[in-house]
N, C-alpha and C positions, 0 to 999 in steps of 0.2 A: 911680260905681264907682272903687275904688282901683286904681292902676297896679300891675301884677305886679312883685314885688320879685325881682331876680336874685341870684346867688351873689356874695359878696364874694371878693376875691382870696385872703384868708386862708382862707376856707372851701374854696376850690378846692385850695389847697396842702395843707390838712389831708386832704382826700378823696384826693388823688393819693398822699400819703404813706402813708395807711392801705391803699390799693389795692396799692401796691408792696410793703408789708410782707406783706400777705396772699398775693400772688403768690410772694414769696420763700419763705414757709412752705410753700405748696402744692408748689412745685417741689422743695424739699428733701425733703418727705415722699414725693413721687412717685419721686425718685431712690432713696430708701431701699427703696421697694416694688419697683422694677425690679431693684435690686441683690440683694435677698432672693429675688426670683423667679428671677433668673439662677442664683444659688447653689443654690436648691432644685431648679430645673429641671435643672441638671447632675447632681445626685444622682438625680433622677427618670429622666433619660436612662440613667444607668448601671444603674439597677434594671431599666428596660425592656429594655436590651441583654442583661442577664443572663437575664431571663425568656425572651427570644426564643431565646437560645442553648439554654437548658434545654428549651424546647418543641421546638426543632429536633432535639436529641439524642433526646428522647422519641420523636418521629415516626420518626427514622431507625432506632432500635433496635426499635420496634414492627414496622417494615417490613423487618427483617433477612431476607435471602433465602438459601435453602439452596444457595448456589453451590458447585458441585463443579469440581474441576480434576484433570488427570491428571499424576501424578508419573512422568516418563519413565524415571527411574533405577530406581524400584521397580515400574514398570508397574502402577500402582494408581490408583484414583480416591479423592480425599479431599474432605471438606467443609471449606470455608474459614470458620473462626471461631476466632480465636486471641486469647488474653488472658493476660498475666502481671501482675506488680505494677505495671509502668510503662507498659504498652502494651495497647491493645484494638483489634483489627482485625476488620472484618466487611464483608460486602457488603450494600447496602441498595437498596431500590427508590426511596428518597428522595434527592434531590440539592438542596443549598441554592441552586444556580443554576437550579433547575427544568428541567434538561435531561432529555431522555428517556433511557431506558436505565438499567442498573444502575450503581451507584457504589461504589467501594471506599473505606471510611473507615478512618482510623487515628488514634485518640486517644492522645496520650502525656501523661504528667504527671511533674513533678519539682519540687523546692523552689525551683529557680532561675527557671524559665520559666513555671511554672504549667501550665495545660492548653492543649495545642496540637493542631492538626488538620492532617492531610494527606489529600488526596483525589485520586482518579484514576478515569477510566472503567474499568469492570470488563469484561474480555473472558473468554475461556475458560481463561485461565492463572491461575497463582498471582500475585497482584498485589504481593507483598512487595517485590520488587526495584524495581518502578516507584514504589512508595510511598517507599521509602528514598531514592530519587534526588531526591525533591522537598524543597523547603525548607518546614518546618512553619510554619503560620500561627497566631499567638497567638489563642486562643479565649477563655479566661478567665485572664488573666495573674495575677490576685490570688487564684487558687484552685488547690488540688490535688484530684485525683480518686481515689476508690477505687471498685472495682466487684466485685460478687459475682454468682454465677450459680446459678440453681435448676435442678436436674435430677431426673429420676425414677430414684431409686436402685433401687427394686423396685416391683412393682405397688401396694404399700400405702404406700410411703415416698418423700417428696421431701426433698432436701437442698441446702443452700447451700454453694457452693465458691468459692474465691478466684481460681482460674485456670481456663482452659478451653482445651483443645487439640482442634480439630476433627479432626485426624488420628487421634486415639485414640478420641474419643467418636463420631465420625461422625454428629453431630447438632448442632442448635442448642439453646441452653438454653431452658427453659420461660419464664424471666423474667430480667431483669437489674436488680439494685439498683445505682443510681449515687449516690454520696455526694460532694458538693462541699464542701470545707472552706476557709475563708479563710486565706491565708498570713499576711497582716498585717491583722488585723481592724480595720476602720474602721467609722464610723457607718453602720448599715444593712446591714453585711455579716453574714450568718448562714449557718450550715450548711444546705445544700440537699440533700434526700434524695428520690429518686423511685424507684419500683419499676415497671418497664416490662414488660408481657407481650409475648412474642415470638410473633406470630401464626402464623408458618410452622414452628414447632418440630415439628409432626406431619406435615410435608409427606411425601407418599408417595414422592417421588422420592429421598429420603435413604435410602441403603442401606448395610449393613455393607461393610467393605472387601472387595472381590472383585478379585483380580488379573485383568487383561485378558488374553485369549488372542489 
């Protein structure tokens, strides 16, 4: 039998050199993959955050509650649901903190701060003053919001309006259309539009204005 032949020093050096080159190529490629993943992942995180915010707003508006409060000056009871071009305030059975009880929501929008949110527990009063005293929390800084409201104009006709005053209408809207528009459009930023049915708009506890005696 012939004796087994080992590797020469030159062969070992060549093998080690090739291995080092291969490891360098793999590590460079892996770094690129990780870097791309982190960049794509940050975009994915932003998309998921936006989707969660929209989902939470959808749930909160669906669960809008026909909260009534007493105006002591006019000695009358009013439904709390107020909206103009820059502000939407309502009471909901949904709370982002998953706390029990009703929550007062106030969404505000402008070109400088985007969409912001104030929240406070809802009691038997008008929560406007307590909401105004709170510092708004940025909700969607890169978006502005528009909202429209569906109401029953007459037994045969429904109509969309841009504002809502619970004091005058004494009811909740049938549905809310929410449109979120990017302020500075970036990659992946698109207009988001949802139409949310308000489940309690026919609540029998909502009554026309009746002065209390």
